[in-house]
Z-matrix of the N, CA and C atoms (Angstrom, degrees):
N
C 1 1.454
C 2 1.521 1 112.36
N 3 1.339 2 116.37 1 -10.04
C 4 1.454 3 118.65 2 -179.12
C 5 1.516 4 110.23 3 -98.84
N 6 1.310 5 116.20 4 145.96
C 7 1.453 6 121.62 5 178.31
C 8 1.518 7 109.47 6 -97.28
N 9 1.336 8 116.32 7 147.30
C 10 1.448 9 119.06 8 172.89
C 11 1.518 10 108.62 9 -73.01
N 12 1.343 11 116.52 10 162.58
C 13 1.466 12 119.79 11 -179.08
C 14 1.522 13 110.61 12 -61.83
N 15 1.342 14 117.22 13 -33.27
C 16 1.468 15 120.22 14 179.33
C 17 1.517 16 110.73 15 -66.40
N 18 1.321 17 116.88 16 -44.40
C 19 1.463 18 120.43 17 179.32
C 20 1.520 19 111.41 18 -62.74
N 21 1.321 20 116.26 19 -37.74
C 22 1.461 21 119.51 20 -179.23
C 23 1.520 22 110.84 21 -62.56
N 24 1.356 23 117.07 22 -41.21
C 25 1.456 24 118.82 23 -178.57
C 26 1.523 25 111.22 24 -70.68
N 27 1.341 26 116.68 25 -34.18
C 28 1.463 27 119.68 26 179.69
C 29 1.521 28 110.01 27 -67.01
N 30 1.346 29 116.81 28 -44.12
C 31 1.459 30 120.06 29 -176.67
C 32 1.510 31 113.01 30 -81.92
N 33 1.327 32 116.65 31 -19.33
C 34 1.465 33 119.97 32 -177.88
C 35 1.522 34 109.16 33 -139.61
N 36 1.352 35 117.57 34 75.01
C 37 1.472 36 120.74 35 -176.24
C 38 1.519 37 113.84 36 -61.35
N 39 1.354 38 118.34 37 -16.18
C 40 1.463 39 120.13 38 177.46
C 41 1.524 40 111.63 39 -62.43
N 42 1.350 41 116.96 40 -15.65
C 43 1.453 42 118.82 41 178.42
C 44 1.523 43 111.91 42 -69.04
N 45 1.350 44 117.08 43 -14.59
C 46 1.459 45 119.34 44 172.85
C 47 1.526 46 111.13 45 -74.05
N 48 1.324 47 115.81 46 -18.37
C 49 1.459 48 121.58 47 -178.76
C 50 1.517 49 109.42 48 -80.00
N 51 1.327 50 117.89 49 120.44
C 52 1.460 51 121.55 50 -177.23
C 53 1.514 52 113.22 51 -60.89
N 54 1.338 53 116.80 52 -22.03
C 55 1.458 54 119.79 53 -177.01
C 56 1.518 55 112.37 54 -111.87
N 57 1.340 56 117.63 55 17.31
C 58 1.461 57 119.32 56 -178.12
C 59 1.520 58 111.68 57 -63.91
N 60 1.342 59 116.36 58 -28.57
C 61 1.461 60 118.66 59 -179.49
C 62 1.514 61 112.27 60 -64.04
N 63 1.326 62 117.06 61 -21.49
C 64 1.465 63 120.18 62 179.91
C 65 1.520 64 111.08 63 -114.51
N 66 1.360 65 115.20 64 28.71
C 67 1.471 66 120.82 65 179.13
C 68 1.528 67 111.65 66 55.19
N 69 1.351 68 114.93 67 34.73
C 70 1.463 69 122.74 68 -179.56
C 71 1.525 70 112.17 69 60.64
N 72 1.331 71 115.79 70 27.73
C 73 1.462 72 121.22 71 178.65
C 74 1.530 73 108.54 72 -133.70
N 75 1.349 74 117.48 73 69.00
C 76 1.471 75 120.36 74 -173.67
C 77 1.518 76 114.13 75 -70.72
N 78 1.332 77 117.97 76 -10.26
C 79 1.464 78 119.46 77 179.63
C 80 1.519 79 110.91 78 -79.96
N 81 1.337 80 116.29 79 -48.33
C 82 1.462 81 120.50 80 -175.70
C 83 1.525 82 113.41 81 -94.24
N 84 1.341 83 117.59 82 -21.67
C 85 1.456 84 120.55 83 -178.59
C 86 1.527 85 108.36 84 -118.21
N 87 1.317 86 115.73 85 73.51
C 88 1.458 87 121.41 86 -172.90
C 89 1.527 88 110.86 87 -82.65
N 90 1.326 89 115.46 88 130.68
C 91 1.459 90 122.65 89 174.28
C 92 1.527 91 105.97 90 -136.32
N 93 1.342 92 118.11 91 90.21
C 94 1.464 93 122.02 92 -170.44
C 95 1.522 94 114.13 93 -53.50
N 96 1.340 95 118.81 94 -35.49
C 97 1.456 96 121.27 95 -178.09
C 98 1.522 97 111.98 96 -90.16
N 99 1.325 98 117.32 97 -5.64
C 100 1.454 99 119.57 98 -178.76
C 101 1.513 100 112.80 99 69.40
N 102 1.353 101 117.30 100 25.91
C 103 1.458 102 121.23 101 -177.68
C 104 1.511 103 109.62 102 -125.33
N 105 1.337 104 114.79 103 147.17
C 106 1.449 105 119.44 104 -177.84
C 107 1.521 106 109.39 105 -162.38
N 108 1.314 107 115.51 106 165.19
C 109 1.458 108 122.74 107 170.62
C 110 1.520 109 106.59 108 -138.06
N 111 1.306 110 116.78 109 139.99
C 112 1.460 111 120.68 110 -176.93
C 113 1.520 112 110.55 111 -112.78
N 114 1.327 113 115.50 112 116.06
C 115 1.461 114 122.12 113 175.94
C 116 1.527 115 107.69 114 -81.08
N 117 1.325 116 116.41 115 128.48
C 118 1.464 117 121.90 116 -176.62
C 119 1.519 118 109.07 117 -111.93
N 120 1.302 119 115.94 118 126.29
C 121 1.464 120 121.65 119 178.88
C 122 1.521 121 109.34 120 -119.32
N 123 1.349 122 116.29 121 119.78
C 124 1.468 123 118.54 122 167.94
C 125 1.513 124 106.27 123 -90.91
N 126 1.315 125 116.08 124 121.26
C 127 1.458 126 120.25 125 -177.52
C 128 1.527 127 110.67 126 -68.32
N 129 1.320 128 116.25 127 148.32
C 130 1.454 129 121.37 128 -178.70
C 131 1.520 130 113.00 129 -67.02
N 132 1.337 131 115.27 130 155.78
C 133 1.466 132 121.89 131 177.86
C 134 1.529 133 109.07 132 -125.88
N 135 1.309 134 117.12 133 81.88
C 136 1.455 135 119.92 134 177.87
C 137 1.514 136 113.26 135 97.51
N 138 1.349 137 115.30 136 176.12
C 139 1.463 138 120.83 137 -171.85
C 140 1.526 139 113.13 138 -67.28
N 141 1.344 140 117.95 139 -25.65
C 142 1.463 141 119.97 140 -177.46
C 143 1.519 142 113.22 141 -104.58
N 144 1.326 143 117.17 142 12.70
C 145 1.466 144 122.01 143 177.92
C 146 1.517 145 107.69 144 -129.49
N 147 1.336 146 115.72 145 104.80
C 148 1.462 147 120.46 146 -175.73
C 149 1.523 148 113.14 147 -86.60
N 150 1.338 149 116.89 148 -2.02
C 151 1.454 150 119.70 149 -177.94
C 152 1.519 151 111.20 150 93.25
N 153 1.331 152 116.28 151 -162.24
C 154 1.465 153 120.88 152 -175.38
C 155 1.526 154 109.21 153 -153.70
N 156 1.333 155 115.61 154 150.91
C 157 1.464 156 122.25 155 177.98
C 158 1.525 157 109.52 156 -123.38
N 159 1.324 158 116.61 157 141.31
C 160 1.461 159 122.33 158 175.83
C 161 1.529 160 107.38 159 -151.75
N 162 1.330 161 116.87 160 177.21
C 163 1.464 162 119.45 161 179.48
C 164 1.523 163 109.31 162 -145.40
N 165 1.325 164 115.63 163 140.13
C 166 1.463 165 121.87 164 177.37
C 167 1.521 166 109.11 165 -106.86
N 168 1.322 167 116.65 166 124.86
C 169 1.465 168 122.93 167 178.93
C 170 1.524 169 108.75 168 -135.23
N 171 1.312 170 116.92 169 128.86
C 172 1.467 171 122.08 170 177.09
C 173 1.528 172 112.44 171 51.98
N 174 1.330 173 116.99 172 39.38
C 175 1.460 174 121.11 173 174.73
C 176 1.514 175 115.75 174 85.12
N 177 1.331 176 117.58 175 1.74
C 178 1.462 177 121.27 176 179.54
C 179 1.522 178 109.92 177 -123.44
N 180 1.333 179 116.47 178 135.84
C 181 1.462 180 121.66 179 176.73
C 182 1.530 181 108.63 180 -93.99
N 183 1.329 182 115.82 181 130.22
C 184 1.461 183 122.55 182 177.83
C 185 1.523 184 109.07 183 -114.01
N 186 1.328 185 116.04 184 136.49
C 187 1.462 186 119.28 185 -179.05
C 188 1.527 187 110.95 186 -151.13
N 189 1.315 188 114.75 187 147.32
C 190 1.462 189 122.10 188 173.19
C 191 1.518 190 106.18 189 -112.88
N 192 1.333 191 117.17 190 134.26
C 193 1.460 192 119.01 191 -175.38
C 194 1.529 193 109.76 192 -156.37
N 195 1.330 194 115.12 193 -176.62
C 196 1.460 195 121.90 194 174.91
C 197 1.525 196 109.85 195 -67.22
N 198 1.333 197 116.26 196 141.51
C 199 1.460 198 118.94 197 175.74
C 200 1.519 199 110.29 198 -71.96
N 201 1.329 200 117.09 199 -32.72
C 202 1.465 201 122.22 200 177.72
C 203 1.525 202 108.39 201 -151.12
N 204 1.331 203 118.72 202 159.78
C 205 1.464 204 120.58 203 -178.78
C 206 1.532 205 112.01 204 -55.58
N 207 1.342 206 115.21 205 145.93
C 208 1.466 207 120.20 206 -179.24
C 209 1.515 208 109.37 207 -148.62
N 210 1.315 209 115.93 208 157.80
C 211 1.461 210 121.03 209 176.47
C 212 1.525 211 109.58 210 -80.26
N 213 1.326 212 116.20 211 163.79
C 214 1.458 213 119.55 212 178.60
C 215 1.528 214 111.94 213 -59.78
N 216 1.359 215 120.04 214 -45.75
C 217 1.471 216 118.81 215 176.56
C 218 1.528 217 112.89 216 -57.79
N 219 1.332 218 117.16 217 -37.93
C 220 1.463 219 120.28 218 177.95
C 221 1.527 220 111.16 219 -65.48
N 222 1.344 221 116.27 220 -42.11
C 223 1.467 222 119.94 221 179.85
C 224 1.523 223 111.39 222 -66.52
N 225 1.316 224 117.48 223 -34.63
C 226 1.463 225 120.89 224 177.63
C 227 1.529 226 109.85 225 -65.11
N 228 1.336 227 116.46 226 -40.38
C 229 1.462 228 120.97 227 -179.57
C 230 1.523 229 112.18 228 -73.76
N 231 1.335 230 116.43 229 -30.07
C 232 1.460 231 120.70 230 -179.91
C 233 1.519 232 111.73 231 115.34
N 234 1.326 233 116.48 232 125.38
C 235 1.463 234 122.93 233 179.51
C 236 1.529 235 108.63 234 -135.38
N 237 1.315 236 116.12 235 172.29
C 238 1.464 237 120.58 236 -178.33
C 239 1.527 238 111.24 237 -66.18
N 240 1.328 239 115.79 238 136.95
C 241 1.454 240 121.47 239 176.58
C 242 1.516 241 110.61 240 -108.98
N 243 1.322 242 116.80 241 170.97
C 244 1.460 243 121.05 242 178.92
C 245 1.525 244 109.25 243 -148.46
N 246 1.318 245 116.59 244 154.49
C 247 1.464 246 123.03 245 175.26
C 248 1.517 247 107.31 246 -113.03
N 249 1.327 248 117.30 247 124.91
C 250 1.462 249 122.16 248 -178.35
C 251 1.518 250 110.59 249 -123.33
N 252 1.331 251 115.15 250 158.88
C 253 1.461 252 121.14 251 174.27
C 254 1.521 253 109.06 252 -131.73
N 255 1.326 254 116.21 253 152.20
C 256 1.453 255 123.31 254 175.07
C 257 1.521 256 108.24 255 -134.57
N 258 1.332 257 115.85 256 154.53
C 259 1.460 258 120.19 257 177.71
C 260 1.518 259 109.20 258 -84.34
N 261 1.310 260 117.55 259 98.67
C 262 1.455 261 122.88 260 176.02
C 263 1.515 262 114.08 261 71.23
N 264 1.325 263 115.09 262 175.93
C 265 1.457 264 121.47 263 -178.44
C 266 1.521 265 111.99 264 -63.55
N 267 1.334 266 116.56 265 -39.73
C 268 1.465 267 119.07 266 -178.31
C 269 1.521 268 110.49 267 -62.15
N 270 1.329 269 116.79 268 -40.86
C 271 1.453 270 120.34 269 178.20
C 272 1.516 271 111.67 270 -63.01
N 273 1.337 272 115.80 271 -37.87
C 274 1.457 273 120.59 272 178.13
C 275 1.526 274 110.87 273 -66.40
N 276 1.341 275 116.94 274 -46.60
C 277 1.459 276 120.90 275 -178.70
C 278 1.531 277 111.82 276 -64.46
N 279 1.331 278 116.75 277 -34.93
C 280 1.464 279 120.27 278 -178.81
C 281 1.528 280 111.91 279 -59.80
N 282 1.328 281 116.16 280 -27.25
C 283 1.450 282 119.60 281 178.77
C 284 1.515 283 113.23 282 -65.29
N 285 1.327 284 116.91 283 -16.69
C 286 1.467 285 121.37 284 179.97
C 287 1.533 286 112.14 285 -106.87
N 288 1.330 287 117.13 286 2.58
C 289 1.462 288 120.75 287 -170.76
C 290 1.522 289 113.29 288 -67.28
N 291 1.328 290 118.11 289 -32.27
C 292 1.465 291 120.45 290 -173.42
C 293 1.524 292 112.55 291 -122.51
N 294 1.330 293 116.04 292 37.75
C 295 1.471 294 118.49 293 -178.16
C 296 1.528 295 113.13 294 -96.46
N 297 1.345 296 117.43 295 7.33
C 298 1.452 297 120.95 296 174.26
C 299 1.520 298 114.97 297 80.52
N 300 1.328 299 118.39 298 9.73
C 301 1.464 300 120.54 299 176.77
C 302 1.522 301 109.53 300 -143.19
N 303 1.315 302 115.49 301 163.07
C 304 1.454 303 120.90 302 177.32
C 305 1.525 304 109.28 303 -90.91
N 306 1.301 305 116.40 304 122.62
C 307 1.457 306 121.53 305 179.61
C 308 1.519 307 110.09 306 -110.63
N 309 1.321 308 116.05 307 139.63
C 310 1.455 309 120.84 308 175.50
C 311 1.526 310 109.64 309 -115.37
N 312 1.310 311 115.51 310 147.11
C 313 1.451 312 121.77 311 -175.11
C 314 1.521 313 110.20 312 -132.98
N 315 1.301 314 116.03 313 154.53
C 316 1.456 315 122.74 314 168.97
C 317 1.518 316 108.10 315 -130.74
N 318 1.319 317 115.94 316 140.79
C 319 1.454 318 119.95 317 176.87
C 320 1.523 319 108.90 318 -120.73
N 321 1.314 320 115.37 319 140.02
C 322 1.464 321 122.11 320 178.63
C 323 1.522 322 107.09 321 -126.22
N 324 1.311 323 116.97 322 110.51
C 325 1.460 324 121.62 323 -179.21
C 326 1.515 325 109.68 324 -94.95
N 327 1.332 326 116.28 325 126.11
C 328 1.465 327 121.54 326 -177.09
C 329 1.521 328 110.14 327 -117.73
N 330 1.313 329 115.17 328 151.58
C 331 1.457 330 122.20 329 179.03
C 332 1.526 331 109.38 330 -73.30
N 333 1.327 332 116.88 331 135.18
C 334 1.457 333 121.53 332 -179.43
C 335 1.525 334 109.94 333 -138.51
N 336 1.326 335 115.46 334 175.81
C 337 1.459 336 121.92 335 171.52
C 338 1.523 337 108.13 336 -110.65
N 339 1.327 338 116.60 337 166.25
C 340 1.459 339 119.79 338 177.76
C 341 1.532 340 110.61 339 -61.31
N 342 1.325 341 116.55 340 -39.82
C 343 1.465 342 120.06 341 178.82
C 344 1.529 343 111.34 342 -61.02
N 345 1.332 344 116.40 343 -41.40
C 346 1.462 345 120.00 344 178.82
C 347 1.526 346 111.03 345 -65.75
N 348 1.339 347 116.99 346 -42.86
C 349 1.469 348 119.93 347 178.57
C 350 1.518 349 111.41 348 -60.64
N 351 1.334 350 116.31 349 -44.51
C 352 1.463 351 119.53 350 -179.55
C 353 1.522 352 111.18 351 -66.07
N 354 1.321 353 116.93 352 -32.16
C 355 1.464 354 120.66 353 177.47
C 356 1.525 355 110.90 354 -66.51
N 357 1.337 356 117.05 355 -42.18
C 358 1.469 357 121.03 356 178.26
C 359 1.521 358 110.18 357 -62.84
N 360 1.329 359 116.78 358 -46.23
C 361 1.463 360 120.78 359 179.00
C 362 1.530 361 109.95 360 -61.04
N 363 1.328 362 116.18 361 -45.96
C 364 1.457 363 120.23 362 -179.95
C 365 1.513 364 112.52 363 -62.32
N 366 1.325 365 116.75 364 -34.87
C 367 1.463 366 120.98 365 178.94
C 368 1.524 367 110.57 366 -61.62
N 369 1.341 368 116.50 367 -48.16
C 370 1.463 369 119.70 368 -178.24
C 371 1.527 370 111.66 369 -71.15
N 372 1.320 371 117.89 370 -34.61
C 373 1.460 372 120.04 371 176.78
C 374 1.525 373 110.32 372 -65.41
N 375 1.323 374 116.62 373 -39.81
C 376 1.461 375 120.42 374 177.02
C 377 1.522 376 110.92 375 -65.64
N 378 1.332 377 115.56 376 -40.63
C 379 1.463 378 120.50 377 179.18
C 380 1.520 379 110.94 378 -62.40
N 381 1.340 380 116.19 379 -37.45
C 382 1.463 381 120.44 380 -179.40
C 383 1.522 382 111.62 381 -64.73
N 384 1.322 383 116.88 382 -24.22
C 385 1.451 384 120.13 383 179.44
C 386 1.514 385 113.59 384 -82.60
N 387 1.294 386 117.48 385 -15.92
C 388 1.467 387 122.24 386 -179.85
C 389 1.523 388 108.01 387 -151.38
N 390 1.330 389 115.97 388 77.42
C 391 1.470 390 121.21 389 -170.83
C 392 1.526 391 110.86 390 -77.34
N 393 1.328 392 117.31 391 122.77
C 394 1.469 393 120.09 392 178.48
C 395 1.521 394 111.20 393 -80.41
N 396 1.328 395 116.20 394 166.39
C 397 1.463 396 120.57 395 175.95
C 398 1.523 397 110.30 396 -66.83
N 399 1.311 398 115.27 397 145.21
C 400 1.461 399 122.16 398 174.20
C 401 1.524 400 108.03 399 -83.09
N 402 1.333 401 116.70 400 122.76
C 403 1.465 402 121.76 401 177.25
C 404 1.522 403 107.92 402 -127.27
N 405 1.301 404 116.72 403 127.40
C 406 1.457 405 122.69 404 -167.66
C 407 1.521 406 114.21 405 -51.86
N 408 1.342 407 117.78 406 -44.83
C 409 1.451 408 119.70 407 -172.99
C 410 1.528 409 114.29 408 -103.45
N 411 1.325 410 117.84 409 -9.24
C 412 1.467 411 118.43 410 -175.59
C 413 1.515 412 114.82 411 -124.99
N 414 1.328 413 118.15 412 -20.68
C 415 1.468 414 120.18 413 -179.73
C 416 1.523 415 108.92 414 -150.03
N 417 1.322 416 115.15 415 84.22
C 418 1.457 417 120.37 416 -177.50
C 419 1.525 418 110.14 417 -128.69
N 420 1.320 419 116.63 418 -172.37
C 421 1.469 420 120.22 419 -176.93
C 422 1.518 421 112.35 420 -56.95
N 423 1.327 422 116.88 421 -36.97
C 424 1.468 423 120.95 422 -177.30
C 425 1.517 424 111.96 423 -77.79
N 426 1.332 425 118.26 424 -45.22
C 427 1.468 426 119.78 425 -178.82
C 428 1.524 427 110.67 426 -63.41
N 429 1.331 428 117.36 427 -36.08
C 430 1.459 429 121.05 428 176.85
C 431 1.524 430 110.42 429 -65.19
N 432 1.332 431 117.09 430 -43.82
C 433 1.457 432 120.75 431 179.00
C 434 1.526 433 111.18 432 -65.35
N 435 1.329 434 117.58 433 -39.56
C 436 1.466 435 121.55 434 176.24
C 437 1.529 436 109.99 435 -59.42
N 438 1.329 437 116.88 436 -44.70
C 439 1.467 438 120.64 437 178.09
C 440 1.527 439 111.25 438 -60.96
N 441 1.338 440 116.53 439 -42.02
C 442 1.463 441 120.44 440 179.88
C 443 1.522 442 111.03 441 -62.92
N 444 1.330 443 117.14 442 -42.94
C 445 1.463 444 121.49 443 179.94
C 446 1.526 445 111.28 444 -66.96
N 447 1.332 446 116.28 445 -40.11
C 448 1.465 447 119.68 446 179.60
C 449 1.523 448 111.23 447 -69.89
N 450 1.325 449 117.84 448 -43.20
C 451 1.460 450 120.91 449 178.80
C 452 1.523 451 112.16 450 -61.53
N 453 1.335 452 115.80 451 -32.64
C 454 1.466 453 120.64 452 -179.89
C 455 1.522 454 112.33 453 -81.90
N 456 1.325 455 116.92 454 -10.10
C 457 1.462 456 119.82 455 -177.92
C 458 1.511 457 113.54 456 78.65
N 459 1.336 458 116.80 457 16.10
C 460 1.468 459 120.36 458 178.03
C 461 1.518 460 110.14 459 -76.60
N 462 1.337 461 116.80 460 -35.60
C 463 1.461 462 121.27 461 -178.47
C 464 1.519 463 109.41 462 -147.07
N 465 1.313 464 114.80 463 153.19
C 466 1.456 465 121.07 464 175.08
C 467 1.524 466 106.95 465 -128.59
N 468 1.327 467 115.19 466 91.60
C 469 1.461 468 120.47 467 -177.82
C 470 1.525 469 108.92 468 -74.80
N 471 1.315 470 116.03 469 120.91
C 472 1.463 471 121.04 470 -176.60
C 473 1.513 472 110.83 471 -71.46
N 474 1.327 473 115.79 472 126.18
C 475 1.458 474 121.75 473 -178.87
C 476 1.523 475 107.96 474 -126.83
N 477 1.320 476 118.05 475 107.15
C 478 1.457 477 120.42 476 -178.37
C 479 1.510 478 111.46 477 166.12
N 480 1.320 479 115.37 478 -159.16
C 481 1.459 480 122.36 479 -177.52
C 482 1.521 481 109.18 480 -117.41
N 483 1.319 482 116.21 481 136.65
C 484 1.461 483 121.87 482 -179.45
C 485 1.530 484 109.34 483 -121.38
N 486 1.333 485 115.70 484 127.04
C 487 1.458 486 120.87 485 177.85
C 488 1.516 487 110.22 486 -106.46
N 489 1.315 488 116.03 487 145.43
C 490 1.456 489 122.24 488 173.05
C 491 1.529 490 107.20 489 -85.05
N 492 1.346 491 117.31 490 117.65
C 493 1.462 492 121.10 491 -176.01
C 494 1.523 493 112.35 492 -62.12
N 495 1.322 494 117.74 493 -25.82
C 496 1.459 495 121.01 494 179.99
C 497 1.524 496 112.63 495 -87.66
N 498 1.316 497 116.77 496 -16.24
C 499 1.460 498 120.99 497 -179.43
C 500 1.526 499 108.75 498 -143.35
N 501 1.327 500 117.42 499 93.88
C 502 1.472 501 120.88 500 -175.66
C 503 1.521 502 113.75 501 -61.84
N 504 1.336 503 117.51 502 -14.80
C 505 1.461 504 119.89 503 178.98
C 506 1.532 505 111.98 504 -86.46
N 507 1.340 506 114.73 505 -8.89
C 508 1.468 507 119.47 506 -179.85
C 509 1.533 508 108.35 507 -90.83
N 510 1.319 509 115.99 508 96.64
C 511 1.462 510 121.97 509 -176.37
C 512 1.525 511 109.50 510 -115.45
N 513 1.342 512 116.15 511 132.54
C 514 1.460 513 121.51 512 177.80
C 515 1.520 514 108.91 513 -118.01
N 516 1.317 515 116.09 514 127.40
C 517 1.459 516 121.36 515 179.19
C 518 1.528 517 108.95 516 -99.27
N 519 1.322 518 115.07 517 127.21
C 520 1.458 519 120.61 518 179.57
C 521 1.527 520 109.41 519 -113.46
N 522 1.301 521 116.70 520 137.80
C 523 1.455 522 121.81 521 174.40
C 524 1.524 523 109.11 522 -135.19
N 525 1.337 524 116.27 523 148.65
C 526 1.452 525 119.21 524 173.37
C 527 1.528 526 108.77 525 -56.23
N 528 1.330 527 117.97 526 140.05
C 529 1.473 528 119.36 527 -179.70
C 530 1.525 529 111.62 528 -61.57
N 531 1.327 530 116.30 529 141.00
C 532 1.465 531 120.92 530 178.61
C 533 1.520 532 111.90 531 -120.19
N 534 1.329 533 118.15 532 -2.32
C 535 1.463 534 121.19 533 177.33
C 536 1.523 535 109.26 534 -121.07
N 537 1.338 536 118.12 535 154.37
C 538 1.462 537 120.45 536 177.50
C 539 1.526 538 112.63 537 -56.60
N 540 1.339 539 116.92 538 -44.21
C 541 1.468 540 119.98 539 179.91
C 542 1.526 541 110.55 540 -63.54
N 543 1.334 542 116.65 541 -39.44
C 544 1.459 543 120.24 542 178.09
C 545 1.508 544 112.00 543 -63.58
N 546 1.331 545 116.96 544 -39.54
C 547 1.463 546 121.06 545 178.31
C 548 1.518 547 110.91 546 -64.04
N 549 1.344 548 117.06 547 -45.86
C 550 1.464 549 120.52 548 179.85
C 551 1.527 550 110.85 549 -59.79
N 552 1.331 551 116.52 550 -44.55
C 553 1.466 552 119.86 551 179.79
C 554 1.506 553 112.31 552 -64.96
N 555 1.335 554 117.45 553 -40.63
C 556 1.456 555 120.83 554 -178.42
C 557 1.529 556 111.35 555 -67.66
N 558 1.315 557 117.19 556 -40.53
C 559 1.468 558 120.54 557 178.41
C 560 1.522 559 110.02 558 -62.46
N 561 1.316 560 117.16 559 -43.01
C 562 1.465 561 119.50 560 179.18
C 563 1.522 562 110.78 561 -65.71
N 564 1.324 563 117.47 562 -37.44
C 565 1.466 564 120.06 563 177.92
C 566 1.523 565 111.77 564 -65.30
N 567 1.332 566 115.54 565 -32.39
C 568 1.458 567 120.34 566 -177.04
C 569 1.524 568 113.17 567 -85.04
N 570 1.307 569 117.12 568 -7.52
C 571 1.464 570 121.44 569 -175.65
C 572 1.526 571 111.62 570 -50.24
N 573 1.327 572 115.21 571 120.39
C 574 1.467 573 124.85 572 176.64
C 575 1.522 574 113.10 573 69.03
N 576 1.327 575 119.25 574 -51.98
C 577 1.457 576 120.24 575 -174.71
C 578 1.520 577 112.35 576 -64.04
N 579 1.333 578 117.83 577 -28.74
C 580 1.458 579 120.91 578 -178.38
C 581 1.520 580 112.73 579 -120.13
N 582 1.316 581 116.61 580 28.58
C 583 1.452 582 119.51 581 172.32
C 584 1.510 583 116.21 582 96.35
N 585 1.328 584 118.51 583 -14.59
C 586 1.463 585 120.28 584 176.70
C 587 1.522 586 108.92 585 -92.36
N 588 1.317 587 116.15 586 131.83
C 589 1.464 588 120.21 587 175.46
C 590 1.520 589 108.92 588 -116.50
N 591 1.316 590 116.67 589 111.20
C 592 1.461 591 121.49 590 177.01
C 593 1.523 592 108.61 591 -79.59
N 594 1.327 593 116.25 592 127.77
C 595 1.463 594 119.49 593 -179.62
C 596 1.525 595 112.73 594 -111.43
N 597 1.338 596 117.30 595 -8.96
C 598 1.463 597 119.14 596 177.22
C 599 1.528 598 108.88 597 -166.32
N 600 1.343 599 115.91 598 147.10
C 601 1.467 600 121.74 599 174.72
C 602 1.525 601 107.78 600 -140.22
N 603 1.324 602 116.80 601 137.08
C 604 1.452 603 121.41 602 -179.20
C 605 1.527 604 109.99 603 -139.65
N 606 1.333 605 116.06 604 159.12
C 607 1.460 606 122.83 605 174.56
C 608 1.517 607 109.26 606 -126.18
N 609 1.327 608 116.77 607 139.65
C 610 1.459 609 122.11 608 -178.44
C 611 1.523 610 109.86 609 -134.59
N 612 1.330 611 115.39 610 154.53
C 613 1.460 612 121.88 611 172.17
C 614 1.516 613 108.36 612 -129.30
N 615 1.323 614 116.57 613 131.93
C 616 1.466 615 121.46 614 -178.84
C 617 1.524 616 109.59 615 -114.38
């Protein structure tokens, strides 16, 4: 699942660019270590399409998804999952180019360390060796990505109950995000204040 350094340069010549990590804008998009990971969100299309979550690290997109199409009742009960990789964002987007609908995407690039990037890659490689069942509300593309980010120390999504000390009746319930939209919102909420530093955000339509 890993590419050699030669293959990476052939498939992604922008890596020859010293400032490619900051989209060739090192003044406004500063990443002192030159490292990043890009969270990819495909926005949902209707009530029965919740969208999709994936992540790009070191020029490769990693994603956990359904092995084959399934109905919502089947996904709730549990169906076969799969781990896939694509060469860069363009390779990922191309997979949606001829599906007969217009898909929109958002990407959120966050600052990382080399250790964190290798942890994310290792997480998905390990998952590929023992793929769990896909379950709509407990083990899906987003929950897997949340686990990868937490295991790598990129994010710590708060999961629990929060009380207002001045008003004991004011209770807030927090849960790890389970939908792509929920993940995008939580990452933006955590930007800087909770250890995540967003260095770039983009929107695409395929």
